[in-house]
C-alpha positions in Angstrom: 49.3 -42.7 3.0 46.0 -42.3 4.9 46.6 -42.4 8.6 45.9 -45.2 11.0 43.3 -45.0 13.6 45.7 -44.3 16.2 46.5 -41.1 14.3 42.8 -40.2 13.4 42.8 -36.8 14.8 46.2 -35.6 13.1 45.0 -36.9 9.8 41.4 -34.9 9.9 43.7 -31.7 10.7 45.9 -32.3 7.8 43.7 -30.5 5.2 43.5 -27.5 7.3 47.4 -27.3 7.8 47.8 -27.6 3.9 45.4 -25.0 3.1 47.2 -22.9 5.5 50.4 -23.5 3.7 50.6 -20.4 1.3 52.5 -22.4 -1.3 50.3 -25.3 -1.3 47.1 -23.0 -1.1 48.2 -21.3 -4.6 48.8 -24.7 -6.2 45.4 -26.1 -4.9 43.7 -22.8 -6.2 45.2 -23.2 -9.7 43.5 -26.7 -9.6 40.4 -25.2 -8.6 40.1 -22.6 -11.1 41.2 -24.9 -14.1 39.0 -27.7 -12.9 35.8 -25.4 -12.9 36.7 -24.6 -16.4 37.4 -28.1 -17.5 33.9 -29.4 -16.6 31.9 -26.2 -17.8 33.7 -26.3 -21.2 33.0 -30.0 -21.8 29.3 -29.4 -21.1 29.0 -26.5 -23.1 31.1 -27.6 -26.1 28.7 -30.9 -26.0 25.7 -28.9 -26.1 26.6 -26.8 -28.8 28.1 -29.4 -31.0 24.6 -31.3 -30.6 22.8 -28.3 -31.4 24.6 -27.8 -34.6 25.3 -31.2 -35.9 22.4 -33.1 -34.0 25.0 -36.0 -33.9 25.8 -37.9 -30.8 28.7 -39.7 -32.7 30.1 -36.4 -33.4 29.7 -35.3 -29.8 31.5 -38.4 -28.8 34.3 -37.6 -31.2 34.8 -34.0 -30.1 35.0 -35.1 -26.4 37.6 -37.8 -27.5 39.7 -35.2 -29.1 39.9 -33.4 -25.8 41.0 -36.6 -24.0 43.2 -38.5 -26.5 46.2 -36.1 -25.6 46.3 -37.6 -22.6 48.3 -40.3 -24.3 51.3 -38.1 -24.2 50.9 -38.1 -20.4 54.1 -40.3 -20.1 56.1 -37.7 -22.5 55.3 -34.9 -20.0 56.2 -36.9 -17.1 59.7 -37.5 -18.6 59.8 -33.6 -19.6 58.8 -32.9 -16.0 61.7 -34.7 -14.6 64.1 -32.5 -16.8 62.3 -29.2 -16.3 61.4 -27.1 -13.2 57.6 -27.9 -12.4 56.9 -24.3 -11.8 58.0 -23.1 -15.1 56.4 -25.9 -16.8 53.1 -25.1 -15.2 53.4 -21.3 -15.7 54.0 -22.0 -19.8 51.2 -24.2 -20.1 48.6 -22.3 -18.4 49.6 -18.8 -20.3 49.3 -20.9 -23.7 45.9 -22.1 -22.7 44.9 -18.5 -22.1 46.1 -17.3 -25.5 44.1 -20.4 -27.0 40.8 -19.5 -25.2 40.9 -15.8 -26.1 41.3 -16.7 -29.6 38.4 -19.0 -29.8 36.4 -16.4 -27.8 37.0 -14.0 -30.6 35.7 -16.5 -33.2 32.6 -17.3 -31.3 31.8 -13.6 -30.6 32.1 -12.9 -34.3 30.2 -15.7 -35.6 32.9 -17.4 -37.5 33.5 -20.5 -35.2 33.0 -23.8 -36.9 32.8 -27.3 -35.4 36.5 -27.8 -36.2 37.7 -24.6 -34.5 36.0 -26.3 -31.4 37.6 -29.5 -32.1 40.9 -27.8 -32.1 40.0 -26.1 -28.9 39.3 -29.5 -27.6 43.0 -30.9 -28.5 44.5 -27.8 -26.8 42.8 -28.3 -23.6 43.6 -32.0 -23.9 47.3 -31.2 -24.1 47.1 -29.1 -20.7 45.4 -31.9 -19.2 48.2 -34.3 -20.3 50.5 -32.5 -17.7 48.2 -32.4 -14.9 49.1 -35.3 -13.0 53.0 -35.1 -13.9 53.2 -31.3 -13.1 50.5 -29.7 -10.9 49.6 -32.7 -8.9 52.9 -33.8 -8.4 54.0 -30.4 -7.3 51.1 -30.5 -5.0 52.2 -34.0 -3.5 55.9 -32.6 -3.3 54.9 -29.4 -1.3 52.6 -31.6 1.2 55.3 -34.1 1.6 55.0 -38.0 2.5 52.9 -37.7 5.9 50.3 -35.6 4.2 50.3 -37.1 0.9 46.9 -38.8 1.1 45.3 -35.8 2.6 46.6 -33.7 -0.3 45.2 -35.9 -2.8 41.9 -36.2 -0.9 41.8 -32.3 -0.8 42.7 -32.0 -4.5 40.1 -34.3 -5.7 37.4 -33.0 -3.0 37.9 -29.5 -4.8 37.8 -31.0 -8.2 34.7 -32.8 -7.4 33.2 -29.4 -6.3 34.5 -27.9 -9.6 32.7 -30.8 -11.4 29.6 -29.6 -9.7 30.0 -25.6 -10.1 31.1 -25.9 -13.7 28.3 -27.5 -15.5 26.0 -25.5 -13.5 27.7 -22.3 -14.6 28.1 -23.6 -18.0 24.3 -24.3 -18.5 23.2 -20.8 -17.5 26.3 -19.4 -19.3 25.3 -21.0 -22.5 21.6 -20.0 -22.2 22.7 -16.1 -21.2 25.5 -15.5 -23.3 26.5 -18.8 -25.8 29.7 -20.1 -26.6 31.7 -16.9 -26.7 31.1 -16.5 -22.9 32.3 -20.0 -21.8 35.5 -19.3 -23.7 36.1 -15.6 -22.4 35.5 -17.2 -18.9 38.2 -20.0 -19.9 40.7 -17.2 -20.7 40.1 -15.3 -17.7 40.5 -18.4 -15.3 43.6 -19.8 -17.0 45.0 -16.3 -17.1 44.5 -16.0 -13.2 46.1 -19.5 -13.0 49.3 -18.5 -14.9 49.5 -15.6 -12.7 49.5 -17.7 -9.6 51.9 -20.4 -11.0 54.4 -17.5 -12.0 54.5 -16.7 -8.1 55.6 -20.1 -7.1 59.1 -20.6 -5.9 59.0 -24.3 -5.8 59.4 -27.4 -7.9 62.4 -29.5 -8.0 64.6 -26.7 -9.6 67.5 -28.8 -8.4 66.7 -31.6 -11.0 65.7 -29.1 -13.7 68.8 -29.9 -15.6 68.5 -34.0 -15.2 70.4 -35.7 -17.8 69.1 -38.6 -19.9 67.1 -38.9 -23.0 63.3 -38.6 -22.8 62.8 -41.8 -24.4 65.0 -43.6 -21.8 63.2 -41.9 -18.8 59.8 -43.2 -20.4 61.2 -46.8 -20.9 62.5 -46.7 -17.2 59.1 -45.6 -16.2 57.2 -48.7 -17.6 60.0 -51.1 -16.4 59.7 -49.7 -13.1 55.8 -50.1 -13.4 56.0 -53.9 -14.1 58.1 -54.4 -11.0 55.5 -53.2 -8.8 52.2 -55.3 -8.6 50.3 -52.6 -7.0 51.1 -50.1 -9.5 50.4 -52.4 -12.3 47.1 -53.4 -10.6 46.2 -49.6 -10.2 47.1 -48.8 -13.9 45.0 -51.6 -15.3 42.1 -50.6 -13.3 42.5 -47.2 -14.5 42.3 -48.2 -18.2 39.2 -50.4 -17.7 37.3 -47.5 -15.9 38.3 -44.8 -18.3 37.5 -47.0 -21.3 34.3 -48.6 -20.3 33.0 -46.3 -17.5 33.7 -42.5 -17.9 32.9 -42.1 -21.6 29.3 -42.2 -20.5 29.9 -38.3 -19.8 29.9 -37.8 -23.7 26.4 -39.3 -23.7 24.8 -37.0 -20.9 23.9 -34.0 -23.4 22.3 -36.7 -25.7 20.5 -38.6 -23.1 19.7 -35.6 -21.1 18.0 -33.8 -24.2 16.6 -36.7 -26.2 15.5 -39.1 -23.5 14.8 -37.2 -20.2 13.6 -34.0 -22.5 15.8 -31.8 -20.2 16.5 -28.1 -20.8 20.2 -27.0 -20.8 20.1 -26.0 -17.3 18.7 -29.3 -16.0 21.7 -31.4 -18.3 24.0 -29.2 -16.5 22.8 -30.4 -13.1 22.9 -34.1 -14.3 26.6 -33.5 -15.3 27.1 -31.8 -11.9 25.8 -34.7 -9.9 28.9 -36.4 -10.3 30.7 -34.0 -8.8 28.3 -34.0 -5.5 28.9 -37.7 -5.2 32.6 -37.4 -5.8 32.8 -34.5 -3.2 31.3 -37.0 -0.7 33.4 -40.1 -1.7 36.7 -38.1 -1.3 36.0 -36.5 2.0 34.6 -39.8 3.4 37.9 -41.7 2.2 39.9 -38.8 3.8 37.9 -39.2 7.1 37.7 -42.7 7.7 40.6 -44.1 5.4 43.1 -46.5 6.7 46.2 -47.6 4.4 45.1 -51.3 4.5 41.9 -50.1 2.6 43.3 -48.4 -0.2 43.3 -51.2 -2.9 40.0 -52.3 -1.6 38.7 -48.7 -2.0 40.1 -48.4 -5.5 38.1 -51.8 -6.5 35.0 -50.8 -4.7 35.0 -47.1 -6.0 35.6 -48.5 -9.7 32.4 -50.9 -9.2 30.2 -48.1 -8.0 31.1 -45.9 -11.0 30.4 -48.7 -13.3 27.1 -49.6 -11.6 25.9 -45.9 -11.3 26.7 -45.5 -15.2 24.6 -48.6 -15.9 21.7 -47.3 -13.9 21.8 -44.1 -15.8 21.8 -45.6 -19.1 18.9 -47.8 -17.9 16.8 -44.9 -16.6 14.1 -43.1 -18.4 13.4 -40.9 -15.2 15.3 -37.6 -14.4 15.2 -38.1 -10.9 16.6 -41.7 -10.9 19.1 -40.7 -13.5 20.2 -37.9 -11.1 20.6 -40.4 -8.1 22.5 -43.0 -10.4 24.9 -40.1 -11.5 25.3 -39.2 -7.6 26.3 -42.7 -6.7 28.9 -42.7 -9.7 30.2 -39.7 -8.5 30.9 -41.2 -4.9 32.8 -43.9 -6.6 34.7 -41.6 -8.8 35.9 -39.8 -5.5 37.0 -42.9 -4.1 38.6 -44.1 -7.1 40.5 -41.0 -8.0 41.8 -40.2 -4.5 43.1 -44.0 -3.9 44.5 -44.0 -7.6 46.8 -41.1 -7.1 47.8 -41.9 -3.7 48.6 -45.8 -4.6 50.9 -44.3 -7.4 52.7 -41.6 -5.6 53.2 -43.8 -2.3 54.8 -46.8 -4.3 56.7 -44.8 -6.9 60.3 -44.5 -6.0 60.7 -41.0 -4.7 62.9 -39.6 -7.8 60.4 -41.2 -10.2 57.2 -39.7 -9.1 56.5 -37.4 -12.1 57.3 -40.1 -14.6 55.1 -42.6 -13.0 52.2 -40.0 -12.8 52.8 -39.5 -16.5 52.4 -43.4 -17.1 49.2 -43.2 -15.2 48.1 -40.2 -17.5 49.0 -42.3 -20.4 46.9 -45.1 -19.3 43.9 -42.8 -18.7 44.5 -41.5 -22.1 44.4 -45.0 -23.5 41.2 -45.5 -21.7 39.8 -42.3 -23.4 39.5 -44.3 -26.7 36.4 -45.6 -24.9 34.7 -42.4 -26.0 35.1 -43.8 -29.5 33.9 -46.9 -28.6 30.6 -45.5 -26.9 30.0 -43.3 -29.9 30.2 -46.2 -32.3 27.9 -48.1 -29.9 25.4 -45.1 -29.8 25.1 -45.2 -33.7 24.2 -48.8 -33.5 22.3 -49.0 -30.0 21.1 -45.4 -29.3 22.8 -43.4 -26.4 21.1 -45.5 -23.5 21.9 -48.8 -24.8 25.6 -47.7 -25.6 26.2 -47.0 -21.9 24.4 -50.0 -20.8 26.7 -52.4 -22.9 30.1 -50.3 -22.2 29.4 -50.5 -18.5 28.4 -54.2 -18.5 31.7 -55.0 -20.3 33.6 -52.7 -17.7 32.3 -54.7 -14.9 33.5 -58.0 -16.4 37.0 -56.8 -17.0 37.1 -55.1 -13.5 36.7 -58.7 -12.1 39.4 -59.8 -14.2 41.6 -57.3 -12.9 40.8 -58.3 -9.2 41.7 -61.9 -10.3 45.0 -60.7 -12.0 46.1 -58.4 -9.1 44.7 -59.7 -5.8 47.2 -57.8 -4.2 44.8 -54.8 -4.5 42.1 -56.8 -2.6 44.6 -57.5 0.3 45.1 -53.8 0.9 47.4 -52.5 -1.7 49.4 -50.6 1.1 
């Protein structure tokens, strides 16, 4: 967990000690490369689909296809308990490299269609379904319990930087080269990631042959979660935020172009604003956090996300929209760091992969919110959809606080 005030100095040096570790550094670098591509790809695909179809609903559906595979996160977590994490990660990255090469070829020859892009979104979603139970769990395993929170904060701070860099590069790349350039860069980054993963020599190899049916492991994971109030509260808040808060992202290209009249590069800056705020939120939590604050930080960060998204939906001014997304991003950094830390520190040591898989599935359930916001956009328009969705989220967040008060009491 995050260090108490008596160990503040050592806590502040933990991120440095992690980056000095060559094994952790490779795992961290894989996350940085793939995170950059995730946000770049999401923006470029959103702009391209909207340019081709002029349909906000279609943009939401294609975004949803990228996120729905996270429902399979619980299966990835169960498999991760039976396989060596390093091998699992290497194979997943190699398959992604091949997929992006194929899409780059289709785009370069002008043969690409919306359904090709949709399949690419599903492929990306399948990789992200393994992220928490494989790469992030591997990072936590290498860091060890004393540096767990520092590892999660560093990982999310880096992810936040990629949230800034990816859309900015994506907007410029789309203007300069088009969709083919995005997919080609994706193949390069995933290829480098696969090479780094292949050199790792860690990852619970001793449990690679763990016995037990996948279905049994999954059921045991849900049973364990039910017995841990902090874990259940964290999972519930995660569903609320991912269903009613984060789907605003699929409306950024639409609001950016139709309401704010922004260029692709300016829309990229809007998308990157969340990453700027999230970087600040993650680093602030790592610097000042104490274990007794974790549950409260989860709730406060969630509220900041929903309020920031509401402000974005209400604004017709570019600078105000940018400020709202920076606030949202700060909440995202706080929420995401505490979310992973609470799960990993409260799960039994031999069930971390499966519990992170359960978390991934809950996040996947929340991603159905993209369909929800897409339908609302068809009825109310993109700004109205964001406003109504986030208002619903604030109400349900209050219900989570009432149902699991242990989070407010600390969650430590």
